[in-house]
C-alpha positions as CSV (number, residue, x, y, z in Angstrom):
1,M,0.0,0.2,0.1
2,D,1.4,3.6,-0.9
3,T,0.9,5.1,2.6
4,A,2.2,8.6,1.4
5,L,-0.6,8.7,-1.1
6,K,-3.3,7.6,1.5
7,L,-2.0,10.7,3.7
8,D,-2.2,13.1,0.9
9,P,-4.3,15.6,2.8
10,V,-5.4,17.2,-0.7
11,R,-6.9,13.9,-2.0
12,R,-8.8,13.5,1.5
13,K,-10.2,16.9,1.4
14,P,-10.6,18.5,-2.1
15,G,-9.7,22.1,-2.5
16,H,-8.1,22.2,1.1
17,F,-4.6,21.9,1.9
18,D,-3.5,20.6,5.4
19,I,0.1,20.8,5.9
20,E,1.1,17.4,7.4
21,L,4.2,15.1,7.7
22,D,4.1,11.5,7.3
23,P,4.8,10.0,10.6
24,R,7.3,7.5,9.3
25,I,9.8,10.4,8.5
26,A,11.7,10.6,11.6
27,D,14.1,13.1,10.5
28,P,13.0,15.4,7.6
29,A,15.9,17.7,8.0
30,A,18.0,15.0,6.5
31,T,16.2,15.6,3.1
32,R,17.5,18.6,1.3
33,I,15.7,20.6,-1.5
34,S,17.1,23.2,-3.7
35,F,15.0,25.9,-5.5
36,L,16.9,27.3,-8.4
37,V,15.7,30.7,-9.7
38,L,17.0,31.3,-13.0
39,L,17.8,35.0,-13.6
40,D,16.2,35.4,-17.1
41,G,13.4,37.8,-18.4
42,D,11.9,40.0,-15.8
43,M,13.6,38.0,-13.1
44,V,16.8,39.9,-13.9
45,M,14.9,43.1,-12.8
46,S,13.4,41.9,-9.6
47,P,14.5,38.3,-8.8
48,E,12.2,37.7,-5.9
49,H,10.1,34.5,-6.7
50,L,7.0,34.0,-4.6
51,G,6.1,30.6,-6.2
52,V,9.4,29.2,-4.9
53,A,9.1,31.0,-1.7
54,Y,5.8,29.5,-0.9
55,M,7.0,26.1,-1.6
56,A,10.0,26.6,0.5
57,A,8.0,28.0,3.5
58,V,5.6,24.9,3.4
59,L,8.7,22.4,3.2
60,R,10.3,24.2,6.0
61,S,7.3,24.1,8.2
62,V,7.4,20.2,8.6
63,G,11.2,20.2,8.8
64,F,12.9,19.7,5.6
65,T,16.1,21.5,4.8
66,V,15.6,24.0,1.9
67,E,17.6,26.5,0.0
68,I,16.7,29.2,-2.6
69,R,19.6,29.8,-4.9
70,E,19.8,32.2,-7.6
71,I,21.4,31.4,-10.9
72,P,22.5,34.5,-12.9
73,H,22.9,34.4,-16.7
74,G,26.5,33.3,-17.2
75,G,26.9,32.0,-13.8
76,E,25.7,28.5,-14.2
77,E,28.8,26.5,-13.5
78,S,29.9,28.2,-10.6
79,A,26.3,28.1,-9.2
80,I,26.2,24.1,-9.9
81,E,29.4,23.8,-7.7
82,A,27.7,25.6,-4.7
83,I,24.6,23.5,-5.2
84,A,26.6,20.4,-5.2
85,G,28.1,21.4,-2.0
86,F,24.5,21.7,-0.5
87,G,23.8,18.2,-1.7
88,P,20.1,18.4,-2.8
89,H,18.0,15.1,-3.1
90,L,15.4,17.4,-5.1
91,A,16.4,20.2,-7.4
92,C,13.5,22.3,-8.6
93,F,13.1,25.0,-11.3
94,T,10.1,27.3,-12.1
95,L,9.9,26.9,-16.1
96,M,8.7,29.8,-17.9
97,S,8.9,30.3,-21.8
98,L,12.0,32.8,-21.5
99,N,14.1,30.3,-19.4
100,V,13.6,27.1,-21.3
101,H,17.0,27.3,-22.8
102,S,18.6,28.1,-19.4
103,C,16.6,25.4,-17.8
104,R,18.1,22.7,-20.1
105,A,21.6,24.0,-19.8
106,V,21.4,23.8,-15.9
107,S,19.7,20.7,-15.8
108,A,22.4,19.1,-17.8
109,L,25.2,20.4,-15.6
110,L,23.1,19.2,-12.5
111,R,22.6,15.6,-13.9
112,D,26.3,15.6,-14.6
113,R,27.2,16.6,-11.0
114,L,24.5,15.3,-9.0
115,P,23.4,12.0,-10.9
116,D,21.1,10.9,-8.1
117,A,19.2,14.1,-7.6
118,L,15.5,14.2,-8.6
119,V,15.3,17.2,-11.0
120,V,11.7,18.8,-11.0
121,C,10.2,21.6,-13.1
122,G,6.9,23.4,-12.5
123,G,5.5,26.7,-13.3
124,P,3.5,28.0,-16.2
125,A,5.4,26.1,-19.1
126,G,5.6,23.1,-17.3
127,T,2.0,23.1,-16.4
128,F,0.8,23.3,-20.0
129,A,3.6,21.6,-21.7
130,G,4.7,19.0,-19.3
131,H,4.9,16.2,-21.8
132,E,7.0,18.3,-24.2
133,V,9.4,19.2,-21.5
134,L,10.1,15.7,-20.7
135,D,10.3,14.6,-24.5
136,N,12.8,17.1,-25.0
137,D,14.9,17.4,-21.8
138,P,16.3,14.0,-20.6
139,N,17.7,15.5,-17.5
140,V,14.4,16.4,-16.1
141,D,12.6,13.7,-14.0
142,V,9.5,15.3,-13.1
143,V,7.2,18.1,-14.3
144,A,4.6,19.6,-11.8
145,V,1.1,20.6,-12.9
146,G,-0.6,23.9,-11.3
147,E,-0.1,25.1,-7.7
148,G,3.3,23.7,-6.4
149,E,2.7,23.6,-2.7
150,P,0.8,20.3,-2.3
151,T,2.8,18.6,-5.0
152,I,6.3,19.6,-3.8
153,L,5.4,18.4,-0.2
154,D,4.3,15.0,-1.5
155,L,7.3,14.7,-3.7
156,A,9.7,15.6,-0.7
157,Q,7.9,12.9,1.6
158,R,8.2,10.3,-1.3
159,V,11.8,11.1,-1.7
160,A,12.4,10.9,2.2
161,L,10.9,7.7,2.4
162,G,12.5,6.1,-0.6
163,E,9.0,5.5,-2.4
164,P,8.4,5.9,-6.1
165,V,6.9,9.3,-7.3
166,S,4.6,7.5,-9.8
167,G,1.9,7.8,-7.4
168,C,2.1,11.4,-7.0
169,P,-0.9,13.3,-8.3
170,G,-0.3,16.6,-10.4
171,I,2.8,15.6,-12.3
172,F,4.1,14.3,-15.5
173,H,6.9,11.6,-15.2
174,R,8.5,8.6,-16.9
175,D,7.5,5.0,-16.3
176,A,10.0,2.3,-16.1
177,D,10.1,2.1,-20.1
178,G,10.8,5.9,-20.3
179,A,7.5,6.7,-21.5
180,V,6.0,10.0,-20.3
181,V,3.0,9.4,-18.1
182,R,0.5,12.2,-16.7
183,N,-1.0,11.5,-13.4
184,P,-4.4,12.8,-12.3
185,P,-4.5,16.6,-11.4
186,R,-4.7,17.8,-8.2
187,P,-7.6,20.2,-7.2
188,V,-6.6,24.2,-6.4
189,I,-6.1,25.2,-2.7
190,H,-9.3,27.0,-1.9
191,D,-8.2,28.4,1.4
192,L,-5.1,30.4,0.9
193,D,-4.9,31.5,4.4
194,A,-3.9,28.0,5.3
195,L,-0.6,28.5,3.6
196,P,2.4,30.0,5.8
197,F,3.9,33.3,4.6
198,P,6.5,32.8,1.9
199,A,10.1,32.5,2.9
200,R,12.1,35.5,2.3
201,D,15.5,34.4,1.6
202,Q,15.9,36.5,-1.6
203,L,15.0,39.6,0.3
204,E,17.4,38.6,2.9
205,Q,20.3,38.0,0.4
206,H,19.6,41.3,-1.5
207,G,18.6,43.5,1.5
208,N,17.1,46.8,0.3
209,K,18.7,46.4,-3.2
210,L,15.5,44.8,-4.2
211,E,13.1,47.3,-6.3
212,Y,10.3,46.0,-4.1
213,V,9.0,42.9,-2.3
214,R,6.3,40.9,-3.8
215,V,3.1,39.9,-2.1
216,S,0.2,37.7,-3.5
217,T,-3.2,38.5,-2.2
218,S,-5.1,36.1,-4.6
219,R,-4.6,33.5,-7.4
220,G,-6.2,33.1,-10.7
221,C,-8.1,35.4,-12.9
222,V,-11.9,36.0,-13.8
223,A,-10.7,37.6,-17.3
224,Q,-10.0,35.5,-20.2
225,C,-7.4,37.1,-22.3
226,T,-6.4,34.8,-25.3
227,F,-2.5,35.5,-24.8
228,C,-2.6,34.9,-21.0
229,S,-1.5,31.6,-19.1
230,A,-2.9,32.7,-15.6
231,P,-5.4,30.3,-14.5
232,H,-8.9,31.3,-15.6
233,L,-12.0,29.6,-16.9
234,K,-10.8,28.8,-20.5
235,N,-7.5,27.2,-19.5
236,R,-8.1,25.5,-16.3
237,V,-6.0,22.2,-15.5
238,Q,-7.1,22.1,-12.1
239,A,-10.5,21.3,-10.5
240,G,-11.9,24.0,-8.3
241,K,-12.5,27.9,-8.4
242,P,-10.4,29.6,-10.9
243,W,-10.0,32.7,-8.6
244,R,-9.4,32.5,-4.9
245,A,-8.4,35.2,-2.5
246,R,-6.6,35.6,1.0
247,S,-8.6,37.4,3.5
248,P,-8.0,41.1,3.8
249,E,-6.7,40.7,7.4
250,N,-4.2,37.9,6.4
251,V,-2.8,40.1,3.7
252,V,-2.4,43.1,6.1
253,D,-0.6,40.7,8.7
254,E,1.8,39.8,6.0
255,V,2.6,43.4,5.1
256,E,2.8,44.3,8.7
257,H,5.1,41.4,9.4
258,L,7.4,42.5,6.4
259,V,7.6,46.0,7.6
260,R,8.1,45.0,11.2
261,T,10.9,42.2,10.5
262,Y,12.8,43.8,7.5
263,G,12.0,47.5,7.5
264,F,11.0,47.3,4.2
265,R,7.8,49.2,2.8
266,T,7.6,49.0,-1.0
267,F,5.5,46.1,-2.2
268,D,4.3,44.7,-5.4
269,F,0.8,43.0,-5.3
270,I,1.2,40.5,-7.9
271,D,-2.4,39.5,-8.3
272,S,-3.4,39.2,-12.0
273,T,-6.1,41.8,-11.2
274,F,-6.2,43.5,-7.8
275,E,-9.9,44.3,-7.9
276,D,-11.1,40.9,-8.6
277,P,-13.1,38.6,-8.5
278,D,-15.6,40.9,-10.6
279,G,-14.2,44.6,-10.5
280,G,-17.3,45.4,-8.9
281,R,-18.8,45.8,-5.4
282,V,-17.5,42.5,-4.0
283,G,-13.9,43.0,-5.5
284,K,-13.8,46.6,-4.7
285,K,-14.9,46.4,-1.1
286,R,-12.2,43.6,-0.7
287,I,-9.4,45.9,-1.6
288,A,-10.9,48.9,0.2
289,T,-10.7,46.7,3.3
290,I,-7.0,46.1,2.5
291,A,-6.2,49.5,2.1
292,Q,-8.1,50.6,5.3
293,G,-6.3,48.0,7.2
294,I,-3.0,49.2,6.2
295,L,-3.9,52.9,7.4
296,D,-5.7,51.7,10.6
297,R,-2.3,49.9,11.5
298,G,-0.1,53.0,10.7
299,L,1.8,51.2,8.0
300,D,3.8,53.6,6.1
301,V,4.1,51.7,2.8
302,Y,4.1,52.0,-0.9
303,Y,2.9,49.4,-3.4
304,N,2.1,48.5,-6.9
305,V,-1.0,46.6,-8.4
306,C,-2.3,45.4,-11.7
307,M,-5.8,46.5,-12.6
308,R,-8.2,46.0,-15.6
309,A,-9.4,49.1,-17.4
310,E,-13.1,48.2,-17.7
311,N,-13.3,47.9,-14.1
312,W,-12.9,51.6,-13.5
313,K,-15.4,54.4,-14.3
314,D,-15.2,58.2,-14.0
315,T,-17.8,58.0,-10.9
316,P,-17.5,59.5,-7.6
317,A,-17.3,56.1,-6.0
318,D,-14.4,54.8,-8.1
319,H,-12.5,58.3,-7.6
320,D,-13.1,58.1,-3.8
321,L,-11.6,54.5,-3.8
322,M,-8.5,55.5,-5.9
323,D,-8.2,58.3,-3.2
324,L,-8.3,55.6,-0.3
325,L,-5.7,53.2,-2.2
326,V,-3.2,56.3,-2.8
327,R,-3.6,57.3,0.9
328,S,-2.7,53.7,1.9
329,G,0.3,53.7,-0.4
330,L,-0.7,52.9,-4.1
331,E,1.8,54.6,-6.5
332,K,2.1,52.6,-9.5
333,V,-0.7,50.4,-11.5
334,N,-0.2,48.1,-14.4
335,V,-2.9,48.1,-16.9
336,G,-3.1,45.5,-19.9
337,I,-4.2,48.1,-22.5
338,E,-2.6,46.1,-25.1
339,S,-4.1,48.1,-28.0
340,G,-5.6,51.3,-29.2
341,V,-7.4,49.4,-32.1
342,P,-10.9,47.9,-31.4
343,E,-10.4,44.8,-33.7
344,E,-7.3,43.9,-31.9
345,L,-9.1,44.2,-28.6
346,L,-11.6,41.5,-29.9
347,L,-8.7,39.3,-31.0
348,W,-7.3,39.3,-27.3
349,D,-10.8,38.9,-25.9
350,K,-10.5,41.9,-23.8
351,R,-13.3,43.2,-22.2
352,A,-12.2,46.8,-22.1
353,T,-12.9,49.1,-25.2
354,V,-10.5,51.9,-26.3
355,E,-12.8,54.4,-24.6
356,D,-12.3,52.3,-21.2
357,N,-8.4,52.3,-21.9
358,A,-8.4,56.1,-22.2
359,T,-10.5,56.4,-19.3
360,I,-8.2,54.7,-16.8
361,I,-5.1,56.2,-18.3
362,R,-6.7,59.8,-17.4
363,M,-8.0,58.8,-14.1
364,L,-4.6,57.4,-13.0
365,R,-3.0,60.6,-14.2
366,E,-5.4,62.6,-12.3
367,H,-4.7,60.7,-9.1
368,G,-0.9,61.1,-9.6
369,I,-0.4,57.2,-9.9
370,Y,2.2,55.9,-12.3
371,L,0.8,53.8,-15.3
372,A,2.9,50.9,-16.5
373,M,0.9,49.5,-19.4
374,G,1.0,46.4,-21.3
375,F,0.9,46.7,-25.1
376,I,1.2,44.4,-28.1
377,P,1.5,46.1,-31.4
378,F,3.5,43.4,-33.1
379,H,1.9,40.1,-33.6
380,P,1.1,37.6,-36.3
381,Y,-2.1,39.1,-37.2
382,A,-0.9,42.8,-37.3
383,T,-1.0,44.9,-40.2
384,V,0.8,48.1,-41.1
385,D,-2.3,50.0,-40.5
386,T,-2.9,48.7,-37.0
387,I,0.8,49.3,-36.2
388,V,0.5,52.8,-37.2
389,R,-2.8,53.1,-35.3
390,N,-1.3,51.9,-32.2
391,A,1.7,54.0,-32.4
392,E,-0.7,57.1,-32.8
393,F,-2.5,56.1,-29.8
394,L,0.6,55.8,-27.7
395,R,1.9,59.2,-28.9
396,D,-1.1,60.6,-27.2
397,N,-1.1,58.2,-24.3
398,S,2.2,57.4,-22.5
399,G,4.3,57.7,-25.7
400,H,7.4,58.6,-23.8
401,N,8.2,55.0,-23.5
402,L,9.5,54.0,-26.9
403,R,9.5,50.2,-26.1
404,R,5.6,50.2,-26.0
405,M,5.5,51.0,-29.6
406,T,7.8,48.3,-30.7
407,E,6.6,45.4,-28.3
408,R,6.1,41.9,-29.8
409,L,3.7,39.2,-28.5
410,E,5.2,36.5,-26.4
411,I,3.4,33.4,-26.7
412,Y,2.8,30.9,-23.9
413,P,1.8,27.3,-23.9
414,G,-1.9,26.5,-22.9
415,T,-3.1,29.9,-24.2
416,R,-6.0,30.3,-26.7
417,I,-3.8,32.3,-29.2
418,V,-1.4,29.6,-29.6
419,Q,-4.2,27.4,-30.6
420,K,-5.5,30.1,-33.0
421,M,-2.0,30.4,-34.5
422,E,-1.6,26.8,-34.9
423,A,-4.9,26.2,-36.7
424,D,-4.0,29.2,-39.0
425,G,-0.5,27.8,-39.7
426,L,1.3,30.7,-38.0
427,L,3.1,28.5,-35.4
428,D,6.7,27.6,-35.9
429,D,7.0,23.9,-36.6
430,S,9.6,23.6,-33.7
431,Y,7.5,25.4,-31.2
432,R,6.4,22.4,-29.2
433,D,10.2,21.6,-28.7
434,T,11.6,24.8,-27.9
435,L,8.5,26.8,-26.4
436,D,10.3,30.0,-28.0
437,P,8.2,33.0,-27.2
438,Y,8.7,34.3,-30.5
439,G,8.1,31.1,-32.3
440,Y,5.5,32.3,-35.0
441,V,5.5,33.8,-38.4
442,F,3.7,36.9,-39.5
443,R,0.8,36.9,-41.8
444,D,2.3,40.2,-43.5
445,E,5.9,40.0,-44.3
446,R,6.4,43.6,-43.9
447,V,5.2,43.5,-40.3
448,E,7.8,40.8,-39.7
449,L,10.4,42.9,-41.1
450,L,9.4,45.8,-39.0
451,A,9.2,43.8,-35.8
452,K,12.8,42.4,-36.3
453,H,14.1,45.9,-36.9
454,Y,12.5,47.6,-33.9
455,A,13.7,44.7,-31.7
456,S,17.2,45.3,-32.9
457,L,17.3,49.2,-31.9
458,Y,18.3,48.2,-28.3
459,N,19.9,45.7,-26.0
460,N,21.7,42.6,-27.4
461,D,20.7,39.4,-29.2
462,D,19.7,37.9,-26.1
463,Y,16.8,40.2,-26.1
464,H,16.2,40.4,-29.8
465,E,16.2,36.6,-30.3
466,R,14.6,35.2,-27.1
467,G,13.3,38.2,-25.0
468,V,16.0,37.8,-22.3
469,I,17.5,40.7,-20.7
470,T,21.1,40.6,-20.2
471,E,21.9,44.0,-20.5
472,Q,20.1,47.3,-20.4
473,S,20.1,50.0,-23.1
474,A,19.1,53.4,-22.2
475,V,15.6,53.0,-23.4
476,F,15.0,50.2,-20.7
477,E,17.0,52.3,-18.3
478,F,14.6,55.3,-18.9
479,E,11.7,53.2,-18.2
480,T,12.9,52.2,-14.7
481,F,14.3,55.7,-14.1
482,N,10.8,57.1,-14.9
483,V,9.0,55.0,-12.5
484,V,11.4,56.3,-9.8
485,V,10.8,59.8,-10.9
486,Q,7.0,59.5,-10.7
487,T,7.1,57.8,-7.1
488,Y,9.3,60.6,-5.8
489,I,6.5,63.0,-6.8
490,S,3.9,61.0,-5.2
491,R,5.9,60.3,-2.0
492,I,7.0,63.8,-1.5
493,Y,3.4,65.0,-1.9
494,R,1.9,62.2,0.4
495,R,4.3,63.0,3.3
496,F,4.8,66.7,3.0
497,H,2.0,68.4,1.1
498,H,1.1,70.1,4.6
499,I,4.2,72.2,4.5
500,P,3.8,75.6,2.8
501,G,5.3,75.8,-0.6
502,V,5.7,72.0,-1.1
503,T,2.5,71.6,-3.3
504,E,3.4,74.6,-5.6
505,Q,6.9,73.4,-6.1
506,L,5.6,69.9,-7.1
507,E,3.1,71.1,-9.3
508,S,5.6,73.2,-11.1
509,F,8.1,70.3,-11.6
510,K,5.2,67.9,-12.6
511,S,4.1,70.6,-15.3
512,W,7.6,70.7,-16.7
513,L,8.0,66.9,-16.6
514,H,4.5,66.4,-18.3
515,E,5.6,68.7,-21.2
516,L,8.9,66.9,-21.4
517,R,7.3,63.4,-21.6
518,Q,4.9,64.9,-24.3
519,R,7.8,65.9,-26.4
520,M,9.5,62.5,-26.1
521,G,6.2,60.9,-27.2
522,R,6.2,63.1,-30.3
523,F,9.8,62.3,-31.0
524,N,9.2,58.6,-30.4
525,F,6.5,58.7,-32.9
526,D,8.4,60.5,-35.5
527,F,11.3,58.1,-35.0
528,F,9.1,55.2,-35.3
529,M,7.3,56.4,-38.4
530,S,10.8,57.4,-40.0
531,N,12.0,53.8,-39.3
532,L,8.9,52.3,-40.7
533,D,9.0,54.2,-43.8
534,G,12.7,53.5,-44.3
535,V,12.4,49.7,-43.6
536,L,9.2,49.4,-46.0
537,G,11.2,51.7,-48.6
538,G,14.2,49.8,-48.5
539,T,16.3,52.8,-47.4
540,L,17.8,51.5,-44.2
541,D,21.0,50.0,-44.8
542,A,23.0,48.4,-42.0
543,D,25.2,51.8,-41.3
544,E,22.1,53.6,-41.0
545,R,20.8,51.2,-38.3
546,R,23.8,51.4,-36.5
547,R,23.8,55.1,-36.3
548,Q,20.1,55.0,-35.1
549,V,21.2,52.7,-32.3
550,V,23.6,55.2,-31.0
551,E,21.1,58.1,-31.7
552,I,18.3,56.7,-29.6
553,D,20.7,55.7,-26.8
554,E,21.9,59.1,-26.7
555,F,18.5,60.7,-26.9
556,F,17.3,58.6,-23.8
557,R,20.4,59.1,-21.9
558,A,20.3,62.9,-22.4
559,R,16.6,62.9,-21.1
560,I,17.7,61.0,-18.0
561,R,20.5,63.6,-17.2
562,R,18.1,66.4,-17.8
563,I,15.4,65.0,-15.5
564,K,18.0,64.1,-12.6
565,S,19.4,67.8,-12.9
566,E,15.8,69.3,-12.4
567,Q,14.9,67.0,-9.7
568,L,18.1,67.7,-7.7
569,R,17.3,71.3,-7.9
570,L,13.9,70.5,-6.6
571,S,15.3,68.5,-3.8
572,K,17.6,71.1,-2.5
573,S,14.8,73.6,-2.8
574,L,12.5,71.4,-1.0
575,H,15.1,70.8,1.6
576,R,15.3,74.6,2.3
577,I,11.9,74.6,3.4
578,G,12.1,71.6,5.5
579,V,11.4,68.5,3.5
580,S,13.6,65.4,4.3
581,V,13.7,63.5,1.1
582,A,15.4,60.5,3.1
583,E,11.8,60.0,4.7
584,I,10.4,58.6,1.4
585,A,13.0,55.7,1.0
586,S,11.7,52.4,0.3
587,T,13.1,50.9,3.6
588,L,12.7,52.6,7.0
589,P,15.9,54.5,7.9
590,D,16.3,52.8,11.3
591,Q,15.8,49.2,9.9
592,R,17.6,49.0,6.6
593,P,18.9,45.2,6.2
594,G,21.8,44.6,4.4
595,G,23.0,46.1,1.0
596,L,23.1,50.0,-0.2
597,P,20.1,52.0,0.5
598,R,18.0,53.3,-2.3
599,V,18.5,57.0,-2.4
600,Y,16.7,59.9,-4.2
601,T,19.5,62.5,-4.1
602,G,23.2,62.4,-4.3
603,E,26.3,64.0,-5.4
604,G,25.6,65.2,-8.9
605,A,22.6,62.8,-9.3
606,G,19.0,62.4,-9.0
607,P,16.9,59.4,-8.0
608,V,18.9,56.0,-8.3
609,W,18.0,52.6,-7.4
């Protein structure tokens, strides 16, 4: 009899996860598990990985020995030596489309150095392409499907007991003959409050050099965007509610714990949509309770969220809620605008209209909230006409970020857009083997020429070919810098607006900055259109392209220097009337963990991370 399977609490209580240790395991600490964070894609920019952190916390809560180890691009071999010194019995990756190549390279090194370790992959790409992963990577033993906490606990116990993994629900694995087998799925976890707070190894490793600390208040999504692999009604692989939430009290408890323990007060709420489940009364009441809880406990924090445009209307109630969110610390919102063209919004199955998108852009600006938008102008179904219309939309709405005009669709397994592309003959034949996020062809060859040209204007071939960020051009640096400038403004106003003269000086700086951004938007549009004409007209040779790479880099670096200079001037002026800029740092001045503090003023500089 498979006792470990019999004791699996998820099978005993569908949707409820009791964290229990098999009583036959006398010394769980003797079993070691390594979680390996591959620093590709957006993980380069902010490496903290909550999926790994939750799994590590669950395993530690019952006594297993766990490490979380980052593997930087180019540092694979030295990392493997350190991992070998730890001697894990399980080595686990989170697999995403952008790190498939890295995962294969690292798993090969692992197999050579630790031949007896069980190598496990999970995450979005593993969930929807587990069979393909095992077909193409002989060094991976198991691919987990869906939420990882119950599965990793089950796997760790089986390894500790020396039992086969073949009876573990929710995985792909190989049978004795080497054939890939998919076991029955597990239901999703319904009571998220039952989970321990995630392990904060990466916060402790990086100190306040992290851009922000991630917090998850819910899982799943009620939208059904065709390009997205977040769990929702049309791509579910696990039984149970597609959207679930932690209680507001539990969320605020974690925020308070992070503030009190680490002195860190800048957070990224990573929910697919913060105001879910419906974006109406129920969802907005929930986030209002979280915001009020932050205020009631006196937590001086800053945070970012994701929202959907159609959930917000130009009404007194919605403006009042945004005011409450801002008072509790909201300073940046990511909205999946995706397009300024109605027919493309239908392609993505977006519920928002172009008018909805314009409304939330305006509302966020009115409340002093920074907008970080998702936008997809280049994709297999794009035309030259839709590309130009999208560039025009951006010119008038946050056009200062050039990369929005040139963004390419990244495709993920398990999404409906991949199914459509496959049916239309636009999916590359090798996609199932490579999971290449750009593994598609364009209906219009002219669009393909433009997409490749614009992608080559900044960063190196890692970004052009695979979307992996291994270096940052000035275009990328400006995006990060621009966020810091906006949060500088909002934080100064929030803390010091009662001091005479502060509001007037901030408004003057904001007006100057807005006009600068408008001019940048017009420059970016003209640059974009001149390149479009040159590519389609065949007048852009290799020398001209190299000249433009230098030109665009110098343009953005000059704007960074100009804004820094003006901001430093403002900071000195504010200091003279009693404003202490140090008080708006992301960490509390008297509780900073290791690492260099993030500052907003310095010798000859403006805000830097």
